[in-house]
N, C-alpha and C positions, 0 to 999 in steps of 0.2 A: 530187785536193779536188772535193769536190762543187760548188764556185762555179763550177767550168770549165765546167759545163752552161749556166749562165746565157747564155753568148755565145752558144749555139747556138737559145736560146729567144726572142731579140730580135726575129728575122725574123718570127716565127710568133705572137708575142703582142701586138707592137706598143709593148710596155712600154720605158720608157726606163730608163737607167741612173741608180739613184737611191743616194744613203749616207743613212742612219738613226742616232740612237743608241739604246742597247739599257742599260736601267737595270734593277737587281734592287732590291725594297723590301720591307718587312715586310708582310702581308696579318693580321695578327691584334693586335687591340688589345693595347697595353701598359699595364699597369697603374702606379699614382701609385708604387709602389716599385721600378718596373723591372724586372717581371715579367710572365710570360704566364700567366693563369689560367683554367682551363675545367673542366667537369664531364661525365663520361664515364662514362654507367651510374653504377655505387655510387662512381667514384673521382672525387676533386677534387684535379685535377694543378695544380702550380704549377712553371711553366718558369724554372729561372733562368740557363740557357746554352742558346743554340740559336745554332749558327753553319752555315754552307753554303756550298760553292763551286758556283758555275753557270757554264756554257757549255762547248762552244760552243751555237748554237741555229741552227737553220734553220726557214724560213717557207715553208709550201706554199700553192700555189694550189688544190688540192683537199681536200675535205671529209674530216673522218676517218670511217672506216665505223662504227666501233663509237658505238651510244649505251648510256648509262647507264641500266641497268635497276632495278628493286627489288633482284633478286638481288645486285646488286654491293654494296649497302648491307649486306646480310648475310654474305657473302662475297666482299669483294674480288679480284679477278683483275688482275695486273699486266700492261700491255699494251705494255710496251716492246719485245718480241721480237715482235711482228704489224705487219704492214704495214697501216696505218689506210686507203690512199690509194687512191680506185677510179679517180681520173684526176688529173689535174693536173702541175706540174713545179713547180721549186724557185724561190721569187719572192726569197726573200734568206737570207743568213745572217751569222753574226757568228762568227769561230773562235778569239777570245780568252775568257777566264777570269776572274772576280772573285769573291771571298770575302765573304760580308755576316755583319755581325751583326743578328739578327732581333730582339733587344732593344734595338735604336739606331732612331729613328724617322726615320734619315734614309737616302735611296735611295743606291746604290752605282752607279756607271758601271761598266757592263760593258766597253763599247768602241763603237767605230763598225762596222756592218755596211753591206753592199754588196748591190745587189739590181736588180730592175726593178721600176718604177711598174706599180699594178694591184691586182686583189683578191687576199688571200691568207683562206685558211678552216681552216688549222689550222699546229700548230707542232710540231717536234720539238726536246727539250731532252735535253743531255748530261748526266751525272752523273759528270763526272769529277775525281779528286783533284787539289789543288793543292799547294805546299809550304808554305804557310802554315798548313794545319790538321793535325790529326793524322787527320782522316778527313774524306771529302766532307760528312760528315754529323757535327755535335759538338751532345750534348745533355746537359743534367743538370737536375735539379729532384727534386719530392717529388709523391710520389701516396697519398694518404689514405682509407681507407674506414672503416667503423663499427669495423673490427678490427685495421688496420695503418697505420702510416706507413712508406712505403718511400722511401728517398733514394736517387737512381738519378743513374747517369752512363754515358754510354757515347758509339762512335765508330763510325761506318758507312761501309767504303769497298766499293765494288763492283769488286773485284779477283778473281784466280784462284785464291784462298783460298775464298772464299764461291758461286762458280757451281759448276753442277753439269755437270762434263765429260762425265759418262755420258750424259747428255742431249743433247750438242752443242751444250751453251751455251758462250759464252764473255766475258769481262767486257767488251770493247767493246760488242759488241751489247745484254748486260745494262743498262748504263750508259744507254740510249737510251730516253726516254719518247717515244713519239709518239703522234700524235692529239690533243694537246691544242688546243681549241677555241682559235679566233684568228682571228676575223672583222674584217677591216681592209682599207682601201683604201689601200696603201702609197703614199705620196708623198714627194717630195724634203725632207728635213730634218725629219720626224716622228721620233716617239721611240716605241720599243717598252717597255713598263714589265711587267715579270716581277714579279707578287705572288707571294710565299711564305709559307703559313699554317703557323705551327710546330705549330698545335695539332691539325692532321691528321696529324703526324708519326707518333703512339703511339693513335690512334684504336682503341679496342677492344682493347687490351692489358691482360693481366691481370698486373697488377704483383705479385699475390701469388706467381706463381711464380719471382721473382728470390731470393725468401728462401730456395729450396730451396739454394742455394750461399752460403757465407760472405761476409759484408761486408768490404770494406777495412780498414784502421786506423782509419779515420774513421766508421765504419758505413754507409758506402754500396757500393750493389749494384751491379755492372756491367752493364751491359746487352750480354753476351757471345754473339758468333756460336754459335747454336746452341738459344739460349732462346727461348722462343715471345715474350716481348717483341721480340727482335731481329728474329725472322721478320716478325712484325706492322710492326715498323719498315719494315723491308726492301720488303714488299708496298706499304705506305701511300706513301712516297715515288717509287714507279714508278707511281702511277696517273695517268692522264691525264684524267680526267673529274671530275665533279661532288664526288667522295669525295677526290679528290687534292689535294696541297697548292698545285697550280701556277695561278694565273691569269695571262692576257696581256692585254693591252690596248694600243692605238694611240692617240696624240693627234698631230695634224696640229701641223705648223710654228706 
């Protein structure tokens, strides 16, 4: 377990052992009808279901190496499989998981973390599935442009069926989103707040590609593995920078 390294850090950093809370909460506005709506290019997207499991999470003293560029806005690159840290050590961790409904305005307690007091500058979030959701991410809604209205639904889990084993990928490594900005002076009794923006999950997706396959009996198209919309979803949730769905903040006790 990574947390075992914290004991070795006490003498060199001077940090005191601390505990802190971790909560997850929606980061996109919820409409009066209980949906999340946004415009993306020619598409108007209305999300009617958005659930996700988060955790474990790790908080590091070092800075992320990657800085978002204009190119990331054009062709997002997932950085879960790149080491983003040029220096530093593990500042704290939480090894529990929790699922959150992003159409509820209530924060969900992920659990209590352990660590060392002092400065953190980046975070690592794991996207592991939990038993209470069909996938790590679950989404449903409609996307409308001038020509089409596409009802969609999907579940995304990062497991052995979706990773490229020929490229040496493993599900365990692909689930890790590294280098998330997290600038915090961590102290006893504080709280890490993980904000999750569901409007970032499907940014840049062309929903017209879903109609290449037949819908289900209710006229809903599945965001199946292998579709371009699924590929966009997979890339977006693994973003660690400003184009990604993750924001982390610290509040002191």
